N, C-alpha and C positions, 0 to 999 in steps of 0.2 A: 820772780815769775808769779803770776796770779793763779789761784786755785779755782777750778771750775766746780761749782756746787751743784748746779742743776741746769739742764737744757730742756726747754719746753717747745713743742710745736703746737701752735694755736691756730685753728681754722678761722679764717675770716672770709668775707664775701669775695669769692673769686680767686683767693690766694691763701697761702699759709704764712704765718708770722713765726719766725724762730727767735725765741728769747733765751739768752744765755745769762745765768746768774753766777757771778764769781766773787771771790773774796780778794780784796787788795791788801797787800801787806803794809804799804805805807800810805799815809794820808797827808796831803799838803796842808801846811799850817795856814790859818786864816788870820789876817791882820784885823783884829776886832775894832780898830780905830775907824775903819771905813767899811761899815757893814750896812746893807740895805736889803729890804724884801719888797718884791713887786708882785701884785696880784691883779691879773686882768679880770675885769668884772662884767656883769650884765647891765646893771643899772648905771654904773659909772665906767668910764673908759679904763681907768687904772687906779689902783690904790698903792701908795708907796709908804713904807715905814723905814726910818733911818735912825741911827743913833747920834747923828750930828745935830748940835744945838742951833746952828745957823740955818738949817733947812726949815722953811715954814710949810704949814699944811694948807693946801688949796683944794677946792672942789673942781674936778674936771668934768 
């Protein structure tokens, strides 16, 4: 079972947002052979970084 660390009630425009911060006991293992990061940008549509050698860099 997860442990609740903190509960926040944040006022927003016309509503309240409830944020729950909790600690997980187990973390799923990541297969680092297939790892990528995606960043949605302003000047470019998307930036992608990967650890795969076959993936080429192109400008979008």
